[in-house]
N, CA and C atoms of all chains as a GROMACS GRO file, in nm:
protein
  621
    1UNK      N    1   7.524  14.800  -4.597
    1UNK     CA    2   7.620  14.839  -4.517
    1UNK      C    3   7.747  14.834  -4.564
    2UNK      N    4   7.814  14.971  -4.467
    2UNK     CA    5   7.957  15.064  -4.562
    2UNK      C    6   8.098  14.967  -4.507
    3UNK      N    7   8.167  14.968  -4.625
    3UNK     CA    8   8.257  14.924  -4.606
    3UNK      C    9   8.355  14.939  -4.483
    4UNK      N   10   8.472  14.907  -4.436
    4UNK     CA   11   8.519  14.946  -4.360
    4UNK      C   12   8.652  14.990  -4.395
    5UNK      N   13   8.724  15.090  -4.380
    5UNK     CA   14   8.840  15.190  -4.417
    5UNK      C   15   8.952  15.118  -4.390
    6UNK      N   16   9.012  15.011  -4.500
    6UNK     CA   17   9.156  14.922  -4.485
    6UNK      C   18   9.286  15.040  -4.510
    7UNK      N   19   9.447  15.045  -4.496
    7UNK     CA   20   9.527  15.049  -4.538
    7UNK      C   21   9.498  15.131  -4.721
    8UNK      N   22   9.495  15.000  -4.759
    8UNK     CA   23   9.528  15.042  -4.901
    8UNK      C   24   9.367  15.036  -4.991
    9UNK      N   25   9.300  14.919  -4.928
    9UNK     CA   26   9.185  14.934  -4.976
    9UNK      C   27   9.067  14.904  -4.882
   10UNK      N   28   8.904  14.933  -4.928
   10UNK     CA   29   8.854  14.912  -4.814
   10UNK      C   30   8.826  14.764  -4.821
   11UNK      N   31   8.719  14.727  -4.709
   11UNK     CA   32   8.703  14.600  -4.677
   11UNK      C   33   8.536  14.544  -4.645
   12UNK      N   34   8.482  14.468  -4.691
   12UNK     CA   35   8.348  14.473  -4.643
   12UNK      C   36   8.304  14.414  -4.520
   13UNK      N   37   8.239  14.490  -4.456
   13UNK     CA   38   8.190  14.366  -4.299
   13UNK      C   39   8.061  14.350  -4.284
   14UNK      N   40   7.947  14.288  -4.251
   14UNK     CA   41   7.875  14.183  -4.222
   14UNK      C   42   7.841  14.264  -4.059
   15UNK      N   43   7.703  14.288  -4.032
   15UNK     CA   44   7.768  14.368  -3.893
   15UNK      C   45   7.554  14.247  -3.830
   16UNK      N   46   7.585  14.266  -3.787
   16UNK     CA   47   7.482  14.101  -3.698
   16UNK      C   48   7.475  14.092  -3.529
   17UNK      N   49   7.347  13.999  -3.518
   17UNK     CA   50   7.323  13.981  -3.343
   17UNK      C   51   7.402  13.896  -3.369
   18UNK      N   52   7.415  13.815  -3.241
   18UNK     CA   53   7.440  13.724  -3.220
   18UNK      C   54   7.352  13.655  -3.100
   19UNK      N   55   7.360  13.578  -3.045
   19UNK     CA   56   7.291  13.514  -2.950
   19UNK      C   57   7.324  13.345  -2.936
   20UNK      N   58   7.372  13.342  -2.805
   20UNK     CA   59   7.367  13.198  -2.705
   20UNK      C   60   7.219  13.148  -2.756
   21UNK      N   61   7.231  12.981  -2.697
   21UNK     CA   62   7.150  12.880  -2.757
   21UNK      C   63   7.044  12.948  -2.663
   22UNK      N   64   7.055  13.021  -2.533
   22UNK     CA   65   6.971  13.042  -2.428
   22UNK      C   66   6.905  13.176  -2.441
   23UNK      N   67   6.941  13.237  -2.558
   23UNK     CA   68   6.826  13.322  -2.636
   23UNK      C   69   6.883  13.487  -2.558
   24UNK      N   70   6.990  13.498  -2.510
   24UNK     CA   71   7.094  13.597  -2.425
   24UNK      C   72   7.172  13.676  -2.581
   25UNK      N   73   7.157  13.804  -2.579
   25UNK     CA   74   7.227  13.872  -2.709
   25UNK      C   75   7.339  13.905  -2.704
   26UNK      N   76   7.429  13.882  -2.732
   26UNK     CA   77   7.600  13.881  -2.721
   26UNK      C   78   7.604  14.088  -2.660
   27UNK      N   79   7.658  14.103  -2.583
   27UNK     CA   80   7.669  14.243  -2.545
   27UNK      C   81   7.729  14.302  -2.638
   28UNK      N   82   7.819  14.310  -2.732
   28UNK     CA   83   7.894  14.397  -2.808
   28UNK      C   84   7.807  14.400  -2.937
   29UNK      N   85   7.901  14.518  -3.012
   29UNK     CA   86   7.829  14.542  -3.183
   29UNK      C   87   7.936  14.448  -3.225
   30UNK      N   88   7.908  14.330  -3.378
   30UNK     CA   89   7.983  14.305  -3.400
   30UNK      C   90   7.967  14.310  -3.548
   31UNK      N   91   8.084  14.394  -3.607
   31UNK     CA   92   8.102  14.422  -3.717
   31UNK      C   93   8.186  14.344  -3.797
   32UNK      N   94   8.146  14.215  -3.868
   32UNK     CA   95   8.264  14.152  -3.850
   32UNK      C   96   8.320  14.182  -4.016
   33UNK      N   97   8.439  14.139  -4.072
   33UNK     CA   98   8.555  14.107  -4.194
   33UNK      C   99   8.455  14.062  -4.210
   34UNK      N  100   8.390  14.050  -4.334
   34UNK     CA  101   8.392  13.932  -4.450
   34UNK      C  102   8.502  13.873  -4.522
   35UNK      N  103   8.506  13.742  -4.500
   35UNK     CA  104   8.649  13.674  -4.508
   35UNK      C  105   8.665  13.526  -4.584
   36UNK      N  106   8.619  13.587  -4.751
   36UNK     CA  107   8.603  13.437  -4.826
   36UNK      C  108   8.734  13.327  -4.812
   37UNK      N  109   8.795  13.350  -4.775
   37UNK     CA  110   8.913  13.272  -4.739
   37UNK      C  111   8.940  13.188  -4.662
   38UNK      N  112   8.812  13.210  -4.549
   38UNK     CA  113   8.798  13.125  -4.413
   38UNK      C  114   8.648  13.035  -4.457
   39UNK      N  115   8.663  12.907  -4.463
   39UNK     CA  116   8.563  12.805  -4.530
   39UNK      C  117   8.417  12.798  -4.382
   40UNK      N  118   8.467  12.826  -4.252
   40UNK     CA  119   8.410  12.821  -4.130
   40UNK      C  120   8.306  12.947  -4.151
   41UNK      N  121   8.206  12.968  -4.070
   41UNK     CA  122   8.055  13.006  -4.054
   41UNK      C  123   8.121  13.198  -3.946
   42UNK      N  124   8.149  13.126  -3.874
   42UNK     CA  125   8.198  13.280  -3.741
   42UNK      C  126   8.300  13.230  -3.656
   43UNK      N  127   8.354  13.299  -3.735
   43UNK     CA  128   8.500  13.345  -3.604
   43UNK      C  129   8.526  13.420  -3.495
   44UNK      N  130   8.538  13.441  -3.341
   44UNK     CA  131   8.564  13.521  -3.244
   44UNK      C  132   8.676  13.469  -3.194
   45UNK      N  133   8.716  13.595  -3.127
   45UNK     CA  134   8.786  13.587  -3.052
   45UNK      C  135   8.749  13.484  -2.875
   46UNK      N  136   8.831  13.519  -2.799
   46UNK     CA  137   8.860  13.348  -2.727
   46UNK      C  138   8.748  13.410  -2.595
   47UNK      N  139   8.812  13.537  -2.605
   47UNK     CA  140   8.673  13.601  -2.448
   47UNK      C  141   8.536  13.582  -2.519
   48UNK      N  142   8.494  13.635  -2.668
   48UNK     CA  143   8.363  13.604  -2.724
   48UNK      C  144   8.311  13.484  -2.694
   49UNK      N  145   8.395  13.431  -2.698
   49UNK     CA  146   8.329  13.300  -2.772
   49UNK      C  147   8.278  13.236  -2.639
   50UNK      N  148   8.308  13.237  -2.518
   50UNK     CA  149   8.306  13.206  -2.383
   50UNK      C  150   8.165  13.251  -2.339
   51UNK      N  151   8.090  13.336  -2.419
   51UNK     CA  152   7.974  13.371  -2.410
   51UNK      C  153   7.864  13.280  -2.491
   52UNK      N  154   7.954  13.221  -2.594
   52UNK     CA  155   7.808  13.125  -2.633
   52UNK      C  156   7.908  12.994  -2.599
   53UNK      N  157   8.006  12.933  -2.521
   53UNK     CA  158   8.031  12.801  -2.490
   53UNK      C  159   7.887  12.719  -2.374
   54UNK      N  160   7.798  12.772  -2.384
   54UNK     CA  161   7.672  12.702  -2.291
   54UNK      C  162   7.638  12.609  -2.407
   55UNK      N  163   7.669  12.645  -2.539
   55UNK     CA  164   7.620  12.558  -2.634
   55UNK      C  165   7.718  12.475  -2.770
   56UNK      N  166   7.814  12.458  -2.684
   56UNK     CA  167   7.993  12.397  -2.780
   56UNK      C  168   7.934  12.282  -2.841
   57UNK      N  169   7.989  12.220  -2.942
   57UNK     CA  170   7.969  12.117  -3.000
   57UNK      C  171   8.078  12.020  -2.880
   58UNK      N  172   8.056  11.862  -2.941
   58UNK     CA  173   8.132  11.732  -2.862
   58UNK      C  174   8.329  11.812  -2.955
   59UNK      N  175   8.399  11.770  -2.880
   59UNK     CA  176   8.543  11.811  -2.936
   59UNK      C  177   8.542  11.760  -3.055
   60UNK      N  178   8.516  11.622  -3.112
   60UNK     CA  179   8.515  11.527  -3.243
   60UNK      C  180   8.466  11.619  -3.319
   61UNK      N  181   8.360  11.692  -3.328
   61UNK     CA  182   8.273  11.780  -3.383
   61UNK      C  183   8.395  11.925  -3.442
   62UNK      N  184   8.458  11.934  -3.336
   62UNK     CA  185   8.554  12.094  -3.319
   62UNK      C  186   8.609  12.044  -3.488
   63UNK      N  187   8.710  12.204  -3.539
   63UNK     CA  188   8.745  12.145  -3.691
   63UNK      C  189   8.894  12.238  -3.681
   64UNK      N  190   8.958  12.134  -3.815
   64UNK     CA  191   9.158  12.233  -3.813
   64UNK      C  192   9.088  12.214  -3.928
   65UNK      N  193   9.203  12.371  -3.954
   65UNK     CA  194   9.191  12.433  -4.051
   65UNK      C  195   9.313  12.442  -4.066
   66UNK      N  196   9.325  12.446  -4.213
   66UNK     CA  197   9.493  12.429  -4.313
   66UNK      C  198   9.577  12.622  -4.317
   67UNK      N  199   9.608  12.647  -4.283
   67UNK     CA  200   9.645  12.818  -4.241
   67UNK      C  201   9.775  12.773  -4.329
   68UNK      N  202   9.850  12.921  -4.368
   68UNK     CA  203   9.990  12.940  -4.435
   68UNK      C  204  10.121  12.882  -4.321
   69UNK      N  205  10.032  12.889  -4.195
   69UNK     CA  206  10.126  12.872  -4.064
   69UNK      C  207  10.127  12.755  -4.011
   70UNK      N  208  10.048  12.674  -4.080
   70UNK     CA  209   9.998  12.544  -4.036
   70UNK      C  210   9.872  12.543  -4.008
   71UNK      N  211   9.859  12.406  -3.897
   71UNK     CA  212   9.745  12.384  -3.847
   71UNK      C  213   9.683  12.477  -3.767
   72UNK      N  214   9.528  12.471  -3.769
   72UNK     CA  215   9.439  12.563  -3.632
   72UNK      C  216   9.320  12.510  -3.612
   73UNK      N  217   9.340  12.412  -3.466
   73UNK     CA  218   9.222  12.394  -3.438
   73UNK      C  219   9.139  12.476  -3.333
   74UNK      N  220   8.985  12.464  -3.358
   74UNK     CA  221   8.889  12.586  -3.303
   74UNK      C  222   8.760  12.525  -3.248
   75UNK      N  223   8.706  12.565  -3.176
   75UNK     CA  224   8.674  12.521  -3.061
   75UNK      C  225   8.509  12.571  -3.141
   76UNK      N  226   8.444  12.487  -3.138
   76UNK     CA  227   8.278  12.505  -3.256
   76UNK      C  228   8.187  12.503  -3.134
   77UNK      N  229   8.093  12.624  -3.149
   77UNK     CA  230   7.985  12.622  -3.105
   77UNK      C  231   7.850  12.652  -3.133
   78UNK      N  232   7.741  12.618  -3.110
   78UNK     CA  233   7.587  12.666  -3.200
   78UNK      C  234   7.606  12.827  -3.101
   79UNK      N  235   7.478  12.870  -3.235
   79UNK     CA  236   7.441  13.055  -3.199
   79UNK      C  237   7.354  13.068  -3.270
   80UNK      N  238   7.265  13.202  -3.235
   80UNK     CA  239   7.191  13.160  -3.321
   80UNK      C  240   7.200  13.327  -3.434
   81UNK      N  241   7.193  13.376  -3.516
   81UNK     CA  242   7.262  13.517  -3.553
   81UNK      C  243   7.161  13.584  -3.631
   82UNK      N  244   7.118  13.728  -3.602
   82UNK     CA  245   7.015  13.754  -3.694
   82UNK      C  246   7.056  13.894  -3.748
   83UNK      N  247   7.010  13.845  -3.877
   83UNK     CA  248   7.115  13.940  -3.970
   83UNK      C  249   6.951  14.003  -4.091
   84UNK      N  250   6.956  14.109  -4.090
   84UNK     CA  251   6.861  14.193  -4.082
   84UNK      C  252   6.743  14.137  -4.041
   85UNK      N  253   6.625  14.083  -4.156
   85UNK     CA  254   6.531  14.031  -4.094
   85UNK      C  255   6.493  13.872  -4.075
   86UNK      N  256   6.649  13.786  -4.110
   86UNK     CA  257   6.694  13.638  -4.108
   86UNK      C  258   6.693  13.610  -3.994
   87UNK      N  259   6.689  13.488  -3.888
   87UNK     CA  260   6.728  13.444  -3.843
   87UNK      C  261   6.776  13.316  -3.792
   88UNK      N  262   6.912  13.329  -3.808
   88UNK     CA  263   6.983  13.126  -3.820
   88UNK      C  264   7.021  13.110  -3.753
   89UNK      N  265   7.044  12.972  -3.747
   89UNK     CA  266   7.117  12.883  -3.651
   89UNK      C  267   7.272  12.894  -3.724
   90UNK      N  268   7.307  12.910  -3.676
   90UNK     CA  269   7.536  12.893  -3.685
   90UNK      C  270   7.583  12.870  -3.597
   91UNK      N  271   7.724  12.835  -3.645
   91UNK     CA  272   7.809  12.775  -3.573
   91UNK      C  273   7.923  12.920  -3.590
   92UNK      N  274   7.984  12.900  -3.395
   92UNK     CA  275   8.089  12.990  -3.390
   92UNK      C  276   8.196  12.915  -3.339
   93UNK      N  277   8.302  12.985  -3.409
   93UNK     CA  278   8.406  12.872  -3.357
   93UNK      C  279   8.578  13.009  -3.319
   94UNK      N  280   8.628  12.933  -3.245
   94UNK     CA  281   8.786  13.032  -3.163
   94UNK      C  282   8.884  12.947  -3.163
   95UNK      N  283   8.980  13.017  -3.196
   95UNK     CA  284   9.082  12.876  -3.285
   95UNK      C  285   9.148  12.837  -3.050
   96UNK      N  286   9.121  12.705  -3.089
   96UNK     CA  287   9.133  12.652  -2.899
   96UNK      C  288   9.262  12.735  -2.858
   97UNK      N  289   9.408  12.723  -2.927
   97UNK     CA  290   9.504  12.853  -2.899
   97UNK      C  291   9.466  12.964  -2.864
   98UNK      N  292   9.411  13.086  -2.755
   98UNK     CA  293   9.361  13.169  -2.822
   98UNK      C  294   9.378  13.322  -2.863
   99UNK      N  295   9.370  13.319  -2.982
   99UNK     CA  296   9.410  13.481  -3.080
   99UNK      C  297   9.306  13.522  -3.124
  100UNK      N  298   9.256  13.676  -3.090
  100UNK     CA  299   9.228  13.765  -3.116
  100UNK      C  300   9.167  13.767  -3.274
  101UNK      N  301   9.098  13.755  -3.340
  101UNK     CA  302   9.014  13.768  -3.467
  101UNK      C  303   8.833  13.736  -3.480
  102UNK      N  304   8.814  13.817  -3.541
  102UNK     CA  305   8.622  13.804  -3.586
  102UNK      C  306   8.679  13.808  -3.746
  103UNK      N  307   8.619  13.702  -3.777
  103UNK     CA  308   8.538  13.697  -3.908
  103UNK      C  309   8.434  13.632  -3.949
  104UNK      N  310   8.396  13.677  -4.040
  104UNK     CA  311   8.271  13.612  -4.107
  104UNK      C  312   8.293  13.513  -4.189
  105UNK      N  313   8.295  13.396  -4.241
  105UNK     CA  314   8.384  13.294  -4.349
  105UNK      C  315   8.199  13.256  -4.424
  106UNK      N  316   8.272  13.149  -4.542
  106UNK     CA  317   8.200  13.079  -4.660
  106UNK      C  318   8.064  13.019  -4.608
  107UNK      N  319   8.094  12.967  -4.527
  107UNK     CA  320   7.990  12.903  -4.447
  107UNK      C  321   7.869  12.971  -4.424
  108UNK      N  322   7.914  13.107  -4.358
  108UNK     CA  323   7.750  13.160  -4.309
  108UNK      C  324   7.748  13.249  -4.515
  109UNK      N  325   7.828  13.269  -4.542
  109UNK     CA  326   7.782  13.353  -4.684
  109UNK      C  327   7.676  13.261  -4.740
  110UNK      N  328   7.784  13.153  -4.768
  110UNK     CA  329   7.700  13.105  -4.855
  110UNK      C  330   7.557  13.061  -4.868
  111UNK      N  331   7.528  13.072  -4.746
  111UNK     CA  332   7.345  13.104  -4.718
  111UNK      C  333   7.265  13.182  -4.776
  112UNK      N  334   7.313  13.283  -4.786
  112UNK     CA  335   7.248  13.386  -4.837
  112UNK      C  336   7.332  13.463  -5.004
  113UNK      N  337   7.285  13.557  -5.057
  113UNK     CA  338   7.311  13.630  -5.182
  113UNK      C  339   7.376  13.757  -5.146
  114UNK      N  340   7.494  13.806  -5.150
  114UNK     CA  341   7.597  13.859  -5.068
  114UNK      C  342   7.617  13.965  -5.175
  115UNK      N  343   7.588  14.083  -5.203
  115UNK     CA  344   7.642  14.164  -5.366
  115UNK      C  345   7.786  14.253  -5.267
  116UNK      N  346   7.928  14.266  -5.346
  116UNK     CA  347   7.975  14.366  -5.306
  116UNK      C  348   7.996  14.446  -5.423
  117UNK      N  349   7.963  14.583  -5.345
  117UNK     CA  350   7.946  14.684  -5.467
  117UNK      C  351   8.094  14.772  -5.450
  118UNK      N  352   8.180  14.708  -5.509
  118UNK     CA  353   8.343  14.779  -5.426
  118UNK      C  354   8.302  14.924  -5.468
  119UNK      N  355   8.305  15.000  -5.603
  119UNK     CA  356   8.290  15.109  -5.631
  119UNK      C  357   8.199  15.217  -5.523
  120UNK      N  358   8.119  15.177  -5.511
  120UNK     CA  359   8.035  15.261  -5.378
  120UNK      C  360   8.070  15.217  -5.226
  121UNK      N  361   8.146  15.080  -5.232
  121UNK     CA  362   8.208  15.021  -5.139
  121UNK      C  363   8.059  14.976  -5.031
  122UNK      N  364   7.985  14.953  -5.102
  122UNK     CA  365   7.874  14.916  -5.014
  122UNK      C  366   7.865  14.707  -4.985
  123UNK      N  367   7.805  14.669  -4.884
  123UNK     CA  368   7.787  14.546  -4.911
  123UNK      C  369   7.631  14.528  -4.904
  124UNK      N  370   7.551  14.421  -4.994
  124UNK     CA  371   7.400  14.418  -4.973
  124UNK      C  372   7.391  14.300  -4.926
  125UNK      N  373   7.321  14.251  -4.880
  125UNK     CA  374   7.175  14.122  -4.819
  125UNK      C  375   7.078  14.145  -4.986
  126UNK      N  376   7.098  14.052  -5.048
  126UNK     CA  377   6.975  14.048  -5.181
  126UNK      C  378   6.878  13.954  -5.201
  127UNK      N  379   6.772  13.962  -5.200
  127UNK     CA  380   6.694  13.854  -5.153
  127UNK      C  381   6.636  13.789  -5.322
  128UNK      N  382   6.627  13.683  -5.365
  128UNK     CA  383   6.534  13.602  -5.490
  128UNK      C  384   6.360  13.648  -5.505
  129UNK      N  385   6.345  13.690  -5.597
  129UNK     CA  386   6.246  13.729  -5.604
  129UNK      C  387   6.177  13.616  -5.671
  130UNK      N  388   6.040  13.514  -5.619
  130UNK     CA  389   6.022  13.435  -5.678
  130UNK      C  390   5.936  13.421  -5.779
  131UNK      N  391   5.983  13.370  -5.920
  131UNK     CA  392   5.909  13.378  -5.999
  131UNK      C  393   5.864  13.234  -6.110
  132UNK      N  394   5.735  13.258  -6.100
  132UNK     CA  395   5.748  13.082  -6.118
  132UNK      C  396   5.729  13.128  -6.290
  133UNK      N  397   5.796  12.982  -6.333
  133UNK     CA  398   5.876  13.005  -6.444
  133UNK      C  399   5.813  12.908  -6.558
  134UNK      N  400   5.678  12.852  -6.479
  134UNK     CA  401   5.595  12.774  -6.567
  134UNK      C  402   5.454  12.846  -6.620
  135UNK      N  403   5.418  12.913  -6.503
  135UNK     CA  404   5.326  13.017  -6.525
  135UNK      C  405   5.431  13.112  -6.609
  136UNK      N  406   5.492  13.187  -6.670
  136UNK     CA  407   5.603  13.218  -6.765
  136UNK      C  408   5.622  13.161  -6.906
  137UNK      N  409   5.628  13.001  -6.898
  137UNK     CA  410   5.617  12.929  -6.972
  137UNK      C  411   5.512  12.915  -7.063
  138UNK      N  412   5.390  12.904  -7.044
  138UNK     CA  413   5.303  12.879  -7.084
  138UNK      C  414   5.206  12.991  -7.075
  139UNK      N  415   5.265  13.106  -7.073
  139UNK     CA  416   5.238  13.251  -7.168
  139UNK      C  417   5.318  13.236  -7.229
  140UNK      N  418   5.450  13.248  -7.295
  140UNK     CA  419   5.487  13.219  -7.353
  140UNK      C  420   5.464  13.112  -7.454
  141UNK      N  421   5.382  13.051  -7.439
  141UNK     CA  422   5.357  12.913  -7.519
  141UNK      C  423   5.226  12.969  -7.676
  142UNK      N  424   5.112  13.055  -7.488
  142UNK     CA  425   5.026  13.088  -7.579
  142UNK      C  426   5.028  13.187  -7.617
  143UNK      N  427   5.137  13.317  -7.661
  143UNK     CA  428   5.158  13.412  -7.688
  143UNK      C  429   5.234  13.330  -7.840
  144UNK      N  430   5.358  13.198  -7.824
  144UNK     CA  431   5.317  13.168  -7.969
  144UNK      C  432   5.176  13.098  -8.070
  145UNK      N  433   5.124  13.055  -8.002
  145UNK     CA  434   4.996  12.983  -8.070
  145UNK      C  435   4.914  13.104  -8.065
  146UNK      N  436   4.874  13.230  -8.058
  146UNK     CA  437   4.888  13.327  -8.107
  146UNK      C  438   4.932  13.410  -8.200
  147UNK      N  439   5.096  13.404  -8.189
  147UNK     CA  440   5.126  13.439  -8.333
  147UNK      C  441   5.062  13.337  -8.457
  148UNK      N  442   5.093  13.225  -8.411
  148UNK     CA  443   5.051  13.116  -8.537
  148UNK      C  444   4.922  13.143  -8.598
  149UNK      N  445   4.841  13.194  -8.500
  149UNK     CA  446   4.713  13.179  -8.514
  149UNK      C  447   4.664  13.354  -8.645
  150UNK      N  448   4.756  13.399  -8.609
  150UNK     CA  449   4.764  13.506  -8.645
  150UNK      C  450   4.846  13.548  -8.818
  151UNK      N  451   4.922  13.406  -8.794
  151UNK     CA  452   5.051  13.434  -8.929
  151UNK      C  453   5.123  13.554  -8.857
  152UNK      N  454   5.143  13.572  -8.752
  152UNK     CA  455   5.228  13.684  -8.817
  152UNK      C  456   5.396  13.683  -8.834
  153UNK      N  457   6.667  11.668  -3.353
  153UNK     CA  458   6.716  11.612  -3.192
  153UNK      C  459   6.800  11.689  -3.152
  154UNK      N  460   6.848  11.738  -2.960
  154UNK     CA  461   6.947  11.825  -2.938
  154UNK      C  462   6.964  11.697  -2.845
  155UNK      N  463   7.100  11.676  -2.832
  155UNK     CA  464   7.127  11.610  -2.694
  155UNK      C  465   7.240  11.719  -2.627
  156UNK      N  466   7.204  11.688  -2.507
  156UNK     CA  467   7.222  11.810  -2.425
  156UNK      C  468   7.312  11.701  -2.275
  157UNK      N  469   7.454  11.801  -2.294
  157UNK     CA  470   7.490  11.750  -2.131
  157UNK      C  471   7.519  11.895  -2.071
  158UNK      N  472   7.488  11.863  -1.937
  158UNK     CA  473   7.581  11.992  -1.913
  158UNK      C  474   7.615  11.935  -1.747
  159UNK      N  475   7.704  12.036  -1.612
  159UNK     CA  476   7.716  12.013  -1.493
  159UNK      C  477   7.752  11.836  -1.504
  160UNK      N  478   7.815  11.840  -1.580
  160UNK     CA  479   7.908  11.608  -1.615
  160UNK      C  480   7.809  11.551  -1.595
  161UNK      N  481   7.666  11.600  -1.638
  161UNK     CA  482   7.549  11.516  -1.633
  161UNK      C  483   7.456  11.475  -1.797
  162UNK      N  484   7.410  11.375  -1.814
  162UNK     CA  485   7.320  11.364  -1.954
  162UNK      C  486   7.182  11.467  -1.888
  163UNK      N  487   7.206  11.591  -1.932
  163UNK     CA  488   7.008  11.640  -1.950
  163UNK      C  489   6.963  11.568  -2.021
  164UNK      N  490   6.962  11.554  -2.170
  164UNK     CA  491   6.824  11.492  -2.200
  164UNK      C  492   6.915  11.498  -2.355
  165UNK      N  493   6.776  11.456  -2.401
  165UNK     CA  494   6.743  11.512  -2.574
  165UNK      C  495   6.601  11.577  -2.614
  166UNK      N  496   6.623  11.678  -2.696
  166UNK     CA  497   6.525  11.731  -2.685
  166UNK      C  498   6.477  11.790  -2.831
  167UNK      N  499   6.344  11.780  -2.868
  167UNK     CA  500   6.317  11.815  -3.038
  167UNK      C  501   6.374  11.941  -3.054
  168UNK      N  502   6.334  12.027  -3.007
  168UNK     CA  503   6.363  12.216  -3.022
  168UNK      C  504   6.442  12.247  -2.941
  169UNK      N  505   6.540  12.393  -3.049
  169UNK     CA  506   6.612  12.444  -2.947
  169UNK      C  507   6.596  12.471  -2.839
  170UNK      N  508   6.435  12.552  -2.826
  170UNK     CA  509   6.334  12.653  -2.702
  170UNK      C  510   6.312  12.527  -2.618
  171UNK      N  511   6.298  12.390  -2.607
  171UNK     CA  512   6.328  12.352  -2.517
  171UNK      C  513   6.488  12.325  -2.446
  172UNK      N  514   6.546  12.340  -2.534
  172UNK     CA  515   6.676  12.306  -2.453
  172UNK      C  516   6.701  12.437  -2.341
  173UNK      N  517   6.665  12.538  -2.429
  173UNK     CA  518   6.668  12.622  -2.369
  173UNK      C  519   6.591  12.624  -2.219
  174UNK      N  520   6.506  12.591  -2.215
  174UNK     CA  521   6.439  12.581  -2.111
  174UNK      C  522   6.502  12.507  -1.998
  175UNK      N  523   6.528  12.387  -2.058
  175UNK     CA  524   6.592  12.312  -2.032
  175UNK      C  525   6.725  12.372  -1.933
  176UNK      N  526   6.769  12.376  -1.988
  176UNK     CA  527   6.938  12.435  -1.915
  176UNK      C  528   6.955  12.563  -1.816
  177UNK      N  529   6.800  12.634  -1.897
  177UNK     CA  530   6.785  12.766  -1.804
  177UNK      C  531   6.741  12.720  -1.650
  178UNK      N  532   6.652  12.618  -1.649
  178UNK     CA  533   6.654  12.556  -1.504
  178UNK      C  534   6.694  12.447  -1.429
  179UNK      N  535   6.887  12.471  -1.489
  179UNK     CA  536   6.942  12.349  -1.381
  179UNK      C  537   6.977  12.432  -1.297
  180UNK      N  538   7.034  12.378  -1.198
  180UNK     CA  539   7.097  12.473  -1.101
  180UNK      C  540   7.226  12.392  -1.009
  181UNK      N  541   7.332  12.402  -1.022
  181UNK     CA  542   7.402  12.566  -1.060
  181UNK      C  543   7.386  12.576  -1.206
  182UNK      N  544   7.355  12.718  -1.199
  182UNK     CA  545   7.354  12.747  -1.343
  182UNK      C  546   7.511  12.684  -1.442
  183UNK      N  547   7.456  12.660  -1.550
  183UNK     CA  548   7.568  12.551  -1.608
  183UNK      C  549   7.638  12.704  -1.697
  184UNK      N  550   7.816  12.746  -1.687
  184UNK     CA  551   7.814  12.844  -1.800
  184UNK      C  552   7.830  12.753  -1.925
  185UNK      N  553   7.878  12.627  -1.894
  185UNK     CA  554   7.911  12.535  -1.998
  185UNK      C  555   7.831  12.420  -2.048
  186UNK      N  556   7.819  12.393  -2.148
  186UNK     CA  557   7.732  12.241  -2.174
  186UNK      C  558   7.713  12.258  -2.339
  187UNK      N  559   7.726  12.097  -2.361
  187UNK     CA  560   7.766  12.023  -2.469
  187UNK      C  561   7.640  11.958  -2.530
  188UNK      N  562   7.603  12.037  -2.643
  188UNK     CA  563   7.493  12.049  -2.716
  188UNK      C  564   7.533  11.986  -2.901
  189UNK      N  565   7.454  11.890  -2.897
  189UNK     CA  566   7.475  11.819  -3.026
  189UNK      C  567   7.325  11.788  -3.119
  190UNK      N  568   7.354  11.850  -3.220
  190UNK     CA  569   7.235  11.816  -3.331
  190UNK      C  570   7.248  11.715  -3.359
  191UNK      N  571   7.164  11.642  -3.361
  191UNK     CA  572   7.176  11.471  -3.415
  191UNK      C  573   7.148  11.512  -3.556
  192UNK      N  574   7.179  11.416  -3.622
  192UNK     CA  575   7.227  11.424  -3.794
  192UNK      C  576   7.240  11.533  -3.856
  193UNK      N  577   7.215  11.647  -3.817
  193UNK     CA  578   7.305  11.780  -3.846
  193UNK      C  579   7.475  11.841  -3.851
  194UNK      N  580   7.457  11.806  -3.695
  194UNK     CA  581   7.607  11.872  -3.634
  194UNK      C  582   7.656  11.758  -3.736
  195UNK      N  583   7.783  11.790  -3.826
  195UNK     CA  584   7.880  11.644  -3.864
  195UNK      C  585   8.021  11.654  -3.778
  196UNK      N  586   8.060  11.580  -3.816
  196UNK     CA  587   8.195  11.554  -3.793
  196UNK      C  588   8.294  11.635  -3.920
  197UNK      N  589   8.399  11.705  -3.910
  197UNK     CA  590   8.456  11.715  -4.030
  197UNK      C  591   8.552  11.598  -4.078
  198UNK      N  592   8.526  11.577  -4.235
  198UNK     CA  593   8.640  11.519  -4.265
  198UNK      C  594   8.738  11.485  -4.352
  199UNK      N  595   8.782  11.641  -4.253
  199UNK     CA  596   8.928  11.628  -4.281
  199UNK      C  597   8.928  11.806  -4.286
  200UNK      N  598   9.050  11.841  -4.325
  200UNK     CA  599   9.119  11.988  -4.273
  200UNK      C  600   9.032  12.090  -4.382
  201UNK      N  601   8.989  12.188  -4.286
  201UNK     CA  602   8.924  12.300  -4.366
  201UNK      C  603   9.008  12.434  -4.363
  202UNK      N  604   8.997  12.480  -4.512
  202UNK     CA  605   9.082  12.624  -4.490
  202UNK      C  606   9.014  12.731  -4.500
  203UNK      N  607   9.130  12.802  -4.429
  203UNK     CA  608   9.180  12.919  -4.408
  203UNK      C  609   9.263  13.016  -4.470
  204UNK      N  610   9.307  13.003  -4.538
  204UNK     CA  611   9.417  13.123  -4.668
  204UNK      C  612   9.477  13.202  -4.554
  205UNK      N  613   9.482  13.228  -4.507
  205UNK     CA  614   9.493  13.385  -4.408
  205UNK      C  615   9.548  13.297  -4.286
  206UNK      N  616   9.478  13.270  -4.227
  206UNK     CA  617   9.578  13.169  -4.075
  206UNK      C  618   9.629  13.310  -3.969
  207UNK      N  619   9.683  13.279  -3.881
  207UNK     CA  620   9.704  13.350  -3.755
  207UNK      C  621   9.770  13.406  -3.781
   0.00000   0.00000   0.00000
């Protein structure tokens, strides 16, 4: 995904689909700015959030965030996010006293490998190739044994 | 396990999100808001979280 244009510096965005817990797809395109300063998963505007309030968590599970201007209480709901070919259960949040902001934060970003390629202005989701280290280790020991045998 | 409340009533406890979906869809009047808690997985925040920028 391409970075989005900023005033001075462009910034990474994550494009995803969101579904509410009824399986209904959120009808608007979501290209959410990546904000590692935000500890939560996905912040939406209060209008957006209404679509997901069919899966809201009890009030005791809502979160309070410390910000530069004081504390902000957020409503929290469960949703499903589709990112590439991954489908994840996620939390979406919105400030209790409505403000208009969409962000993706660390709680979601920490669930996969995100590569920020600043010079090329690209954000990529990477995948780990599983390597069987035991097999590698065995091969290494076999090689050592062979070298000893050959007295190299 | 998911515990669900809607239309001012306890709807039930369900093993999967699919069951939650089916049950919520079958309700009349159709709810626009429901409380859904995944027991054991949803955790009450133990403190204040960070949002460096803020509103």
